C-alpha positions as CSV (number, residue, x, y, z in Angstrom):
1,X,9.7,18.4,-8.7
2,X,11.0,21.9,-8.8
3,X,8.2,23.4,-10.9
4,X,4.8,22.6,-12.4
5,X,6.3,22.2,-15.9
6,X,8.8,19.6,-14.6
7,X,5.9,17.8,-12.9
8,X,4.0,17.8,-16.2
9,X,7.0,16.5,-18.1
10,X,7.5,13.7,-15.5
11,X,3.8,12.7,-15.7
12,X,4.1,12.5,-19.5
13,X,7.2,10.4,-19.3
14,X,5.6,8.0,-16.8
15,X,2.5,7.6,-19.0
16,X,4.7,6.9,-22.0
17,X,6.9,4.3,-20.3
18,X,6.8,0.8,-21.6
19,X,7.0,-2.3,-19.5
20,X,10.4,-3.8,-19.4
21,X,10.7,-6.9,-21.6
22,X,12.7,-9.4,-19.6
23,X,12.5,-13.0,-18.2
24,X,10.9,-11.5,-15.1
25,X,8.0,-10.2,-17.1
26,X,7.6,-13.6,-18.8
27,X,7.6,-15.2,-15.3
28,X,4.8,-12.8,-14.2
29,X,2.8,-13.7,-17.3
30,X,3.2,-17.3,-16.4
31,X,1.9,-16.6,-12.9
32,X,-1.1,-14.7,-14.2
33,X,-2.0,-17.6,-16.5
34,X,-1.5,-20.1,-13.7
35,X,-3.7,-18.3,-11.1
36,X,-6.3,-16.7,-13.4
37,X,-8.5,-19.9,-13.3
38,X,-8.8,-19.6,-9.5
39,X,-12.4,-18.5,-8.9
40,X,-12.7,-19.2,-5.2
41,X,-13.4,-16.3,-2.9
42,X,-16.0,-13.5,-2.9
43,X,-16.1,-9.8,-3.7
44,X,-16.0,-7.3,-0.8
45,X,-19.4,-6.0,0.3
46,X,-18.0,-3.3,2.5
47,X,-19.3,-0.7,0.1
48,X,-21.7,-1.3,-2.9
49,X,-19.1,-0.2,-5.5
50,X,-16.6,-2.8,-4.3
51,X,-19.2,-5.5,-4.9
52,X,-19.5,-4.4,-8.6
53,X,-15.9,-5.3,-9.4
54,X,-15.3,-7.9,-12.1
55,X,-13.9,-11.1,-10.5
56,X,-11.8,-11.6,-13.6
57,X,-9.7,-8.5,-13.0
58,X,-6.1,-9.6,-12.3
59,X,-3.0,-7.4,-12.6
60,X,0.6,-7.8,-11.4
61,X,3.2,-5.1,-11.3
62,X,6.8,-4.9,-10.0
63,X,8.9,-1.7,-9.9
64,X,12.5,-2.0,-9.0
65,X,14.7,0.6,-7.2
66,X,16.0,1.8,-10.6
67,X,12.5,2.7,-11.8
68,X,12.1,-0.2,-14.2
69,X,8.5,-1.5,-14.5
70,X,7.5,-5.1,-15.0
71,X,3.7,-5.6,-15.4
72,X,1.1,-7.9,-16.8
73,X,-2.7,-8.1,-17.0
74,X,-4.9,-5.4,-15.5
75,X,-2.0,-3.5,-14.0
76,X,-3.3,-0.1,-15.0
77,X,-6.9,-0.6,-14.1
78,X,-8.1,1.9,-11.5
79,X,-9.7,1.0,-8.2
80,X,-9.9,2.5,-4.7
81,X,-6.9,2.2,-2.6
82,X,-8.7,1.6,0.8
83,X,-6.3,0.6,3.6
84,X,-3.2,0.7,1.4
85,X,-3.0,4.4,2.2
86,X,-2.3,3.6,5.9
87,X,1.5,3.1,5.9
88,X,2.0,6.2,3.8
89,X,-0.2,8.3,6.1
90,X,1.9,7.0,8.9
91,X,5.0,8.1,7.1
92,X,3.5,11.6,6.6
93,X,2.7,11.8,10.3
94,X,6.3,10.7,11.2
95,X,7.7,13.3,8.9
96,X,5.5,16.1,10.2
97,X,5.7,15.3,13.9
98,X,8.7,13.1,14.5
99,X,8.9,9.5,15.9
100,X,8.4,10.3,19.6
101,X,5.3,12.4,19.1
102,X,3.7,9.8,16.9
103,X,4.6,6.9,19.2
104,X,2.9,8.7,22.0
105,X,-0.4,8.6,20.0
106,X,-0.3,5.3,18.1
107,X,1.3,2.0,18.9
108,X,3.1,-0.8,17.1
109,X,1.4,-4.0,18.4
110,X,-0.5,-6.3,16.0
111,X,-4.3,-6.4,16.2
112,X,-6.4,-9.2,14.7
113,X,-9.5,-6.9,14.3
114,X,-9.3,-3.5,12.6
115,X,-12.2,-2.3,14.7
116,X,-11.0,-3.4,18.1
117,X,-9.3,-1.3,20.8
118,X,-7.6,-4.1,22.7
119,X,-7.3,-2.4,26.2
120,X,-6.7,0.8,28.0
121,X,-2.9,0.4,27.9
122,X,-2.4,-0.5,24.3
123,X,-2.6,2.2,21.6
124,X,-3.9,1.1,18.2
125,X,-1.2,0.5,15.5
126,X,-1.3,2.9,12.5
127,X,-2.5,0.2,10.0
128,X,-5.8,-0.5,11.7
129,X,-8.9,1.7,11.5
130,X,-8.6,3.1,15.0
131,X,-5.0,3.9,14.4
132,X,-5.6,5.7,11.1
133,X,-8.5,7.7,12.6
134,X,-6.1,8.7,15.3
135,X,-3.5,9.8,12.7
136,X,-6.2,11.9,10.9
137,X,-6.3,14.2,13.9
138,X,-2.5,14.5,14.0
139,X,-1.8,15.6,10.4
140,X,-0.8,19.2,9.9
141,X,-3.4,21.6,8.4
142,X,-5.7,24.3,9.7
143,X,-8.8,22.5,8.5
144,X,-9.9,19.3,6.8
145,X,-9.6,20.7,3.3
146,X,-5.9,21.6,3.9
147,X,-5.2,18.2,5.4
148,X,-6.8,16.5,2.3
149,X,-4.7,18.7,0.0
150,X,-1.6,17.6,1.9
151,X,-2.6,14.0,1.5
152,X,-3.2,14.4,-2.2
153,X,0.2,16.0,-2.6
154,X,1.8,13.1,-0.8
155,X,0.2,10.6,-3.1
156,X,1.0,12.6,-6.2
157,X,4.6,12.5,-5.2
158,X,4.4,8.7,-4.6
159,X,2.6,7.9,-7.9
160,X,4.0,10.7,-10.2
161,X,0.5,11.7,-11.2
162,X,-2.6,13.5,-9.9
163,X,-4.6,11.2,-7.7
164,X,-8.4,11.7,-7.4
165,X,-11.1,10.7,-4.9
166,X,-13.8,8.4,-6.2
167,X,-16.8,10.4,-5.2
168,X,-19.2,7.5,-5.5
169,X,-17.2,5.3,-3.0
170,X,-16.7,8.3,-0.7
171,X,-20.4,9.1,-0.7
172,X,-21.3,5.5,0.0
173,X,-18.8,5.3,2.8
174,X,-20.3,8.4,4.5
175,X,-23.8,7.0,4.1
176,X,-23.4,3.5,5.3
177,X,-20.1,3.5,7.2
178,X,-21.9,3.0,10.5
179,X,-19.2,0.8,12.0
180,X,-16.6,3.4,11.4
181,X,-18.8,6.1,12.9
182,X,-19.4,3.9,16.0
183,X,-15.7,3.4,16.4
184,X,-15.0,7.1,16.0
185,X,-17.5,8.0,18.7
186,X,-16.1,5.4,21.0
187,X,-12.7,6.8,20.5
188,X,-14.1,10.3,21.1
189,X,-15.4,9.0,24.4
190,X,-12.0,7.5,25.2
191,X,-10.2,10.8,24.4
192,X,-8.4,9.3,21.4
193,X,-10.2,11.7,19.1
194,X,-10.7,15.3,20.3
195,X,-12.0,16.9,17.1
196,X,-15.2,16.8,15.1
197,X,-16.1,13.1,14.4
198,X,-17.7,14.1,11.1
199,X,-14.5,16.0,9.9
200,X,-12.2,13.1,10.9
201,X,-14.4,10.5,9.2
202,X,-14.7,12.6,6.0
203,X,-10.9,12.9,5.7
204,X,-10.6,9.1,6.5
205,X,-13.2,8.1,3.9
206,X,-11.7,10.5,1.3
207,X,-8.1,9.2,1.6
208,X,-9.4,5.6,1.4
209,X,-11.4,6.4,-1.7
210,X,-8.4,7.5,-3.8
211,X,-8.2,5.9,-7.2
212,X,-5.0,4.0,-8.0
213,X,-3.7,1.3,-10.2
214,X,-1.5,-1.7,-9.6
215,X,1.4,0.2,-11.2
216,X,0.8,3.1,-8.8
217,X,1.0,0.8,-5.8
218,X,4.1,-1.0,-7.1
219,X,5.8,2.5,-7.4
220,X,4.7,3.4,-3.9
221,X,6.1,0.1,-2.6
222,X,9.3,0.7,-4.6
223,X,9.6,4.1,-2.9
224,X,9.8,2.3,0.4
225,X,12.2,-0.3,-1.0
226,X,14.4,2.7,-2.1
227,X,14.7,4.3,1.3
228,X,11.8,6.8,0.7
229,X,13.0,8.0,-2.7
230,X,10.6,7.6,-5.6
231,X,12.7,5.5,-8.1
232,X,11.0,7.0,-11.1
233,X,11.1,10.7,-10.2
234,X,14.2,10.5,-8.0
235,X,12.3,12.7,-5.4
236,X,12.8,11.9,-1.7
237,X,9.1,11.5,-0.6
238,X,9.6,10.0,2.9
239,X,12.6,10.7,5.1
240,X,14.8,7.6,5.1
241,X,15.0,7.2,9.0
242,X,11.2,6.7,9.0
243,X,11.1,4.1,6.3
244,X,12.4,1.5,8.7
245,X,9.5,2.4,11.1
246,X,7.0,1.9,8.3
247,X,8.5,-1.4,7.1
248,X,8.7,-2.7,10.7
249,X,5.0,-2.1,11.3
250,X,4.1,-3.5,7.9
251,X,6.0,-6.7,8.6
252,X,4.4,-7.3,12.0
253,X,0.9,-5.8,11.5
254,X,0.2,-5.2,7.8
255,X,-1.5,-8.5,7.1
256,X,-3.5,-8.3,10.3
257,X,-5.4,-11.6,11.0
258,X,-2.9,-13.6,8.9
259,X,0.3,-11.8,9.9
260,X,2.0,-14.9,11.3
261,X,1.2,-17.1,8.3
262,X,2.3,-14.3,6.0
263,X,5.6,-13.8,7.8
264,X,6.2,-17.6,7.7
265,X,5.3,-18.2,4.1
266,X,6.2,-14.9,2.4
267,X,8.3,-12.9,4.9
268,X,8.0,-9.4,3.4
269,X,6.6,-6.2,4.8
270,X,3.1,-6.0,3.2
271,X,-0.4,-4.6,3.4
272,X,-3.7,-5.8,2.0
273,X,-7.0,-4.1,1.2
274,X,-10.6,-5.1,0.7
275,X,-10.4,-3.8,-2.9
276,X,-8.4,-6.9,-3.6
277,X,-4.9,-5.4,-3.7
278,X,-1.7,-6.5,-1.9
279,X,1.3,-4.2,-1.7
280,X,4.7,-5.8,-0.6
281,X,8.2,-4.4,-0.3
282,X,11.5,-6.1,-1.0
283,X,13.9,-3.7,0.7
284,X,16.7,-2.3,-1.5
285,X,15.3,-4.2,-4.5
286,X,11.7,-3.6,-5.6
287,X,8.0,-3.0,-4.8
288,X,5.3,-5.6,-5.6
289,X,1.6,-5.0,-6.2
290,X,-1.1,-7.5,-7.1
291,X,-4.7,-6.6,-7.8
292,X,-7.5,-9.2,-8.0
293,X,-10.8,-8.5,-6.2
294,X,-11.8,-12.0,-5.1
295,X,-11.1,-12.3,-1.4
296,X,-10.7,-15.2,0.9
297,X,-12.5,-15.6,4.3
298,X,-9.9,-13.4,5.9
299,X,-10.4,-10.5,3.5
300,X,-7.2,-11.0,1.4
301,X,-6.9,-11.3,-2.4
302,X,-6.9,-15.1,-3.2
303,X,-4.8,-14.6,-6.4
304,X,-2.7,-11.9,-4.7
305,X,-1.6,-14.3,-1.9
306,X,-0.7,-17.0,-4.5
307,X,1.4,-14.6,-6.6
308,X,3.3,-13.3,-3.6
309,X,4.0,-16.8,-2.3
310,X,5.2,-17.9,-5.7
311,X,7.5,-14.9,-6.1
312,X,9.0,-15.5,-2.7
313,X,9.6,-19.2,-3.3
314,X,10.9,-18.8,-6.8
315,X,13.3,-15.8,-6.2
316,X,14.2,-16.3,-2.5
317,X,12.6,-13.0,-1.4
318,X,11.8,-14.0,2.2
319,X,13.5,-11.7,4.7
320,X,15.4,-14.7,6.1
321,X,16.4,-16.4,2.8
322,X,20.1,-16.3,2.1
323,X,21.2,-13.4,-0.1
324,X,22.6,-15.6,-2.8
325,X,19.1,-16.9,-3.6
326,X,18.2,-13.5,-5.0
327,X,20.7,-13.9,-7.9
328,X,17.9,-15.5,-9.8
329,X,15.8,-12.3,-9.4
330,X,18.6,-10.2,-10.8
331,X,19.1,-12.5,-13.8
332,X,15.3,-12.4,-14.5
333,X,15.5,-8.6,-14.5
334,X,18.2,-8.8,-17.2
335,X,21.0,-7.8,-14.8
336,X,24.4,-9.3,-15.5
337,X,26.4,-10.5,-12.5
338,X,29.1,-8.0,-11.6
339,X,27.3,-5.0,-13.2
340,X,26.5,-2.0,-11.1
341,X,22.8,-2.9,-11.1
342,X,23.6,-6.3,-9.5
343,X,24.7,-4.5,-6.4
344,X,21.3,-3.6,-5.2
């Protein structure tokens, strides 16, 4: 936005927005009713605060590339973003440093374990812990505070509101994040981190402790679907040439230990977090976010997986589905065939 007052006006506008009433919202409500009874899975115990989540929380939100919002359930409940920051931190690094510089520091190959450095020749991808720790050292800023401010600015532009760090989760991560600390020291020994481990970890834990809602995540995903332009504010947040890089890595690496199954069944660029959220992108059409904290044995939201599978199957959203199958999606959004909005 061009000024602080314009930003305030936009924030007020977003807070006052109503969910679009359409067949698509009715379909989302049906999905919520269908999958709400699922009580399999467990709450994450990565940090104590995550284990305190209500297993009944369940929100779904879709934001299309025209800024229309379709949401049901706990779509505006706040939770910590965790690893869903990763693709956007990657985008920031690409914007600041360029593709060649970033590719020299982080790779693009999938990894089944977030805490594993596979071998000497393979750099960690930007969606696993080692890759994100590496990115923390690349971001511009004279100190950790300036880098954090830059990250907060990025997520304000993505969500259209001020984003805050959950101090309780951040403090817990600093206190008990021993596995992260061990990995950081191992990377220091390997020369993959050349700065203070404590400063790198503090920035890492803070950006993963940002408070967001399902609506925020859907808007962020819609920004990627819209070639880096926030569909609500109209602001170009990520340079368009780098959006392809982000989506490519999300498609091959985002769902980590179930990337193959996800690509086969859902076929969308996506990322999952231990807070119980899944973010997925339908390029040129919309962003999808689901929040439900019960996780399966692989650490993915049980209800979130079901919702994404159902959306793909019903509307033909898989990357390799024929384009004509998506006509049902446009009809559900209330778009008439032949109208300008139908040519997404």
